[in-house]
BAZA-830637 format. One line per field, with one value per residue (C-alpha): residue in three letters; x, y, z. Coordinates in Angstrom, 1 decimal. Layout:
! residues N
aa <- (ALA | ...)
east <- (X | ...)
north <- (Y | ...)
up <- (Z | ...)
! end
This chain:
! residues 256
aa <- (MET | ASP | PHE | ILE | ASP | LYS | SER | GLY | VAL | ARG | TYR | GLU | LEU | THR | GLU | SER | SER | GLU | SER | ASP | GLY | SER | THR | LYS | PRO | SER | HIS | PRO | TRP | PRO | TRP | ILE | ALA | GLY | SER | ALA | ILE | LEU | GLY | LEU | SER | ALA | MET | ALA | ILE | LEU | TYR | ARG | LYS | SER | PHE | SER | GLU | ASN | PRO | ILE | ASN | LEU | ILE | GLU | LEU | GLU | CYS | GLU | GLY | GLN | LYS | TYR | SER | SER | ALA | GLU | THR | SER | LEU | ASP | GLN | VAL | ALA | LYS | LEU | PHE | GLY | THR | ILE | VAL | ARG | GLU | GLY | GLY | PHE | LEU | PRO | GLU | THR | THR | ASN | LEU | ASP | MET | GLY | GLY | GLY | ARG | PHE | ASP | ARG | THR | THR | LEU | PHE | LEU | ARG | GLU | LEU | GLY | VAL | ARG | ASN | LEU | VAL | PHE | ASP | CYS | PHE | ASN | ARG | SER | GLU | GLU | HIS | ASN | ARG | LEU | VAL | ILE | GLU | GLU | VAL | SER | GLN | HIS | PRO | THR | ASP | THR | VAL | THR | CYS | ALA | ASN | VAL | LEU | ASN | VAL | ILE | GLN | GLU | GLN | SER | ALA | ARG | SER | ARG | VAL | ILE | GLU | ARG | CYS | ALA | ARG | TYR | MET | LYS | PRO | SER | GLY | THR | ALA | PHE | PHE | SER | VAL | TYR | TYR | ASP | SER | LYS | ARG | SER | PRO | GLY | LYS | THR | VAL | LYS | GLY | TRP | GLN | GLU | GLN | ARG | PRO | LEU | ALA | SER | TYR | GLU | GLU | GLU | ILE | ARG | ALA | HIS | PHE | ARG | MET | VAL | VAL | ARG | LYS | LYS | ASP | VAL | ILE | ARG | ALA | LYS | HIS | PRO | TRP | LYS | ASP | TRP | ILE | PRO | PRO | LYS | GLY | LEU | ARG | LEU | SER | LYS | ASP | GLN | LEU | SER | ARG | LEU | GLU | ARG | HIS | THR | ARG | LYS)
east <- (-19.8 | -19.5 | -17.3 | -18.3 | -15.5 | -16.1 | -16.5 | -19.4 | -17.5 | -18.4 | -15.8 | -16.9 | -14.9 | -14.9 | -16.4 | -15.4 | -16.8 | -18.2 | -17.6 | -21.2 | -20.2 | -22.3 | -20.9 | -21.5 | -19.9 | -17.4 | -19.6 | -23.4 | -24.5 | -26.2 | -29.8 | -29.9 | -33.5 | -34.4 | -31.0 | -30.9 | -27.3 | -24.3 | -21.6 | -17.9 | -17.7 | -20.3 | -18.2 | -15.3 | -17.2 | -18.5 | -15.0 | -13.1 | -13.6 | -12.4 | -9.3 | -8.5 | -8.9 | -6.8 | -4.5 | -2.6 | 0.9 | 0.4 | 3.6 | 1.5 | -0.8 | 2.0 | 4.4 | 7.1 | 10.5 | 9.2 | 10.5 | 8.1 | 4.5 | 3.1 | -0.5 | -0.6 | 0.9 | -2.5 | -4.3 | -8.0 | -7.2 | -6.5 | -2.8 | -1.2 | -0.1 | -3.6 | -4.2 | -0.9 | -2.1 | -5.6 | -4.0 | -1.9 | -4.8 | -3.3 | -6.6 | -9.1 | -12.7 | -13.5 | -10.1 | -8.8 | -6.3 | -4.5 | -3.5 | -0.6 | -0.4 | -3.6 | -4.3 | -7.5 | -9.6 | -11.7 | -11.6 | -9.2 | -11.7 | -14.6 | -12.7 | -11.5 | -15.1 | -16.2 | -13.7 | -15.0 | -12.0 | -12.3 | -9.9 | -8.7 | -6.8 | -4.1 | -2.6 | -1.2 | -1.3 | -4.6 | -6.9 | -8.0 | -6.5 | -9.8 | -10.0 | -6.3 | -7.1 | -9.9 | -7.9 | -4.9 | -7.1 | -8.7 | -5.5 | -3.8 | -6.5 | -7.2 | -4.0 | -4.7 | -4.3 | -2.5 | -0.8 | -0.3 | 2.2 | 1.6 | 3.9 | 4.5 | 8.2 | 9.3 | 7.6 | 9.6 | 13.0 | 14.1 | 15.2 | 14.1 | 10.6 | 10.5 | 11.6 | 8.7 | 6.1 | 7.6 | 7.7 | 4.0 | 3.3 | 5.0 | 3.5 | -0.2 | -0.1 | -0.9 | 2.4 | 0.9 | 0.1 | 1.9 | 2.9 | 3.1 | 5.3 | 5.5 | 7.2 | 7.1 | 10.4 | 11.3 | 15.0 | 15.2 | 14.7 | 16.7 | 15.6 | 14.5 | 11.7 | 8.7 | 5.6 | 3.6 | 6.4 | 9.3 | 10.4 | 13.3 | 13.4 | 15.1 | 14.5 | 12.4 | 15.5 | 17.2 | 14.4 | 14.9 | 17.4 | 15.2 | 12.3 | 14.4 | 15.2 | 11.5 | 10.7 | 12.6 | 11.4 | 11.5 | 11.1 | 11.1 | 9.4 | 9.2 | 7.6 | 6.4 | 8.2 | 6.4 | 7.5 | 6.4 | 7.3 | 8.0 | 11.1 | 8.8 | 6.9 | 9.9 | 11.0 | 14.3 | 14.4 | 16.4 | 20.1 | 19.8 | 22.9 | 22.1 | 24.4 | 25.4 | 22.8 | 20.1 | 20.9 | 21.0 | 17.5 | 16.1 | 17.5 | 16.2 | 12.7 | 12.7 | 13.5 | 10.4)
north <- (-1.2 | -2.1 | -5.0 | -6.3 | -8.0 | -11.2 | -9.0 | -7.0 | -3.8 | -2.3 | -1.1 | 1.3 | 0.4 | 3.0 | 1.9 | 3.0 | 6.3 | 6.6 | 9.7 | 10.9 | 11.4 | 8.4 | 5.7 | 2.1 | -1.1 | -2.7 | -5.9 | -6.3 | -7.3 | -10.7 | -11.2 | -14.0 | -15.0 | -15.6 | -14.4 | -11.6 | -11.6 | -12.2 | -14.0 | -13.6 | -16.6 | -15.0 | -11.8 | -13.9 | -15.3 | -11.8 | -10.4 | -13.3 | -12.1 | -8.6 | -10.1 | -12.2 | -9.2 | -6.9 | -9.4 | -8.3 | -9.6 | -12.4 | -11.1 | -8.1 | -10.4 | -12.5 | -12.1 | -13.6 | -13.8 | -13.7 | -16.7 | -15.8 | -15.2 | -11.9 | -13.1 | -13.6 | -10.1 | -8.4 | -6.9 | -5.6 | -2.0 | 1.3 | 1.7 | 4.8 | 6.0 | 6.9 | 9.1 | 11.0 | 11.5 | 12.7 | 15.3 | 16.7 | 17.0 | 14.5 | 12.8 | 14.9 | 14.1 | 12.4 | 11.1 | 7.6 | 5.8 | 2.7 | 0.8 | -1.5 | -4.5 | -3.4 | -6.8 | -8.9 | -6.6 | -3.6 | -1.3 | 1.1 | 1.2 | 2.1 | 4.7 | 6.4 | 6.2 | 8.4 | 11.0 | 10.7 | 8.8 | 5.6 | 3.1 | 0.1 | -2.6 | -4.7 | -7.6 | -10.7 | -12.8 | -11.6 | -10.9 | -13.3 | -13.2 | -12.0 | -9.1 | -8.1 | -8.3 | -6.0 | -3.5 | -3.7 | -3.3 | -0.2 | 1.6 | 0.9 | 2.8 | 5.4 | 6.0 | 7.1 | 10.3 | 8.8 | 5.4 | 4.0 | 1.5 | 0.8 | -1.5 | -3.6 | -3.3 | -4.5 | -7.9 | -8.5 | -10.0 | -9.7 | -6.4 | -7.3 | -8.1 | -4.7 | -3.0 | -4.6 | -3.2 | 0.3 | 0.2 | -0.7 | 2.3 | 4.5 | 3.0 | 3.3 | 6.8 | 10.0 | 12.1 | 14.8 | 12.2 | 11.2 | 7.9 | 7.4 | 4.8 | 3.6 | 0.6 | -1.4 | -1.2 | -2.5 | -1.5 | -4.1 | -6.9 | -8.5 | -9.1 | -12.6 | -15.1 | -14.8 | -16.9 | -14.9 | -14.4 | -12.1 | -8.8 | -6.7 | -4.6 | -1.6 | 2.1 | 3.9 | 5.9 | 2.7 | 2.4 | 5.8 | 4.7 | 1.9 | 4.4 | 7.0 | 4.3 | 4.9 | 8.4 | 11.8 | 13.4 | 11.6 | 13.3 | 11.5 | 13.1 | 11.3 | 8.0 | 8.6 | 8.8 | 10.9 | 10.2 | 12.2 | 12.4 | 8.9 | 8.6 | 6.9 | 10.2 | 12.5 | 14.1 | 16.2 | 19.8 | 20.2 | 21.1 | 19.9 | 18.1 | 14.9 | 13.1 | 9.5 | 8.3 | 10.3 | 9.1 | 5.5 | 5.7 | 7.5 | 5.0 | 1.9 | 3.4 | 4.3 | 0.8 | -0.6)
up <- (-8.3 | -4.6 | -3.2 | 0.1 | 2.1 | 4.2 | 7.4 | 5.7 | 5.0 | 1.6 | -0.8 | -3.3 | -6.5 | -9.3 | -12.4 | -16.0 | -17.1 | -20.8 | -23.0 | -22.2 | -18.7 | -17.4 | -15.2 | -16.4 | -15.4 | -17.7 | -17.7 | -17.4 | -13.9 | -14.2 | -12.9 | -10.4 | -9.7 | -6.1 | -4.8 | -2.3 | -1.6 | -3.8 | -2.1 | -2.6 | -4.9 | -7.2 | -7.3 | -8.4 | -11.4 | -12.3 | -12.3 | -13.9 | -17.5 | -16.5 | -14.9 | -18.1 | -20.2 | -18.0 | -16.3 | -13.1 | -12.5 | -9.9 | -8.1 | -7.1 | -5.0 | -3.4 | -0.5 | -2.5 | -0.7 | 2.9 | 5.0 | 7.9 | 7.5 | 9.0 | 9.1 | 13.0 | 13.6 | 12.5 | 15.5 | 15.7 | 16.6 | 14.8 | 14.7 | 16.4 | 13.0 | 12.0 | 15.1 | 14.4 | 10.7 | 11.8 | 14.3 | 11.5 | 9.2 | 6.9 | 5.9 | 4.0 | 3.2 | -0.1 | -0.6 | -0.8 | 1.2 | 0.4 | 3.6 | 2.6 | 4.7 | 6.6 | 8.2 | 8.5 | 10.4 | 9.3 | 12.4 | 10.6 | 7.5 | 9.7 | 11.6 | 8.4 | 6.9 | 9.8 | 8.5 | 4.9 | 3.8 | 1.6 | 2.8 | 0.5 | 2.4 | 0.7 | 2.6 | 0.8 | 4.1 | 5.6 | 2.6 | -0.1 | -3.5 | -4.9 | -2.4 | -3.3 | -7.0 | -6.8 | -4.7 | -7.1 | -10.1 | -8.4 | -7.5 | -10.7 | -12.6 | -9.8 | -7.7 | -4.1 | -2.3 | 0.8 | 1.6 | 5.1 | 6.1 | 9.8 | 11.6 | 8.4 | 7.5 | 10.9 | 10.5 | 7.2 | 7.6 | 3.9 | 2.7 | -0.8 | 0.4 | 2.4 | -0.7 | -2.7 | -0.1 | -0.4 | -4.0 | -4.1 | -1.8 | -4.3 | -7.4 | -6.4 | -4.9 | -6.8 | -7.6 | -5.2 | -2.4 | 0.8 | 2.1 | 5.9 | 7.6 | 11.1 | 12.8 | 16.1 | 18.0 | 21.4 | 22.2 | 25.0 | 22.4 | 19.8 | 16.1 | 15.3 | 15.1 | 17.4 | 18.1 | 15.6 | 12.9 | 12.8 | 14.3 | 13.0 | 16.3 | 14.5 | 15.1 | 12.6 | 11.4 | 10.0 | 7.5 | 6.0 | 3.2 | 2.2 | 1.7 | 0.0 | -2.7 | -3.9 | -2.9 | -3.4 | -0.2 | 3.1 | 6.3 | 9.7 | 12.6 | 15.9 | 15.2 | 11.5 | 8.3 | 5.6 | 2.0 | -1.1 | -4.8 | -5.9 | -8.2 | -10.8 | -11.4 | -11.5 | -14.7 | -13.9 | -15.1 | -18.2 | -17.2 | -13.6 | -12.5 | -10.6 | -8.1 | -9.0 | -6.3 | -7.9 | -11.4 | -10.2 | -8.5 | -11.5 | -13.9 | -11.9 | -11.8 | -15.3 | -16.5 | -14.6)
! end
């Protein structure tokens, strides 16, 4: 089934597959006589039953713990991060990317579509709850090949809220996937409140430890951090001796 965002961009959401190999929707599509277009409100009605039967924790749809909204930091442009990934061959055709904190605009989604990449945007400030529900439901069932987090961590003041964003990146990515992180940083400015929200004004390297709390492999190269092998997916080989830090991280993610 397709979900059409308010901007007109179509998201192809995977439907459940039956044992005979056919693809059928979980719920029958109602016939609405005389209606040529189903609005977003109608989509909400169609999916309400599905959500009640498969509830998603509301905290997944919220920006809990953020004092300053990052809604106004969204820009109608393709972030530099995506160009870097493309040049490195990090996006492959017929794959799916989760754009965490991807903003209100769909320019990046259209850009990746030209490369054969399906882009799903999650943003608790700039997308509707219904939109975010659909995305979380999709990636919960079908983890993505890549995750991008472009200039998001730097607009969040609270470490706990940044950790929640990074944890989502790890949770909804395939064990074999890669998450890409970038931040905005101006060395001539100090951290603090801005007219659009908040800016950490910290160099990229200072975020590495926060990302390592959720990924076993974290590599920083110039202005991009690449993270692989989420702790949540790791089963240590028998007999392997772990450091106290590794044990702590593994136990924390095992409890979730």
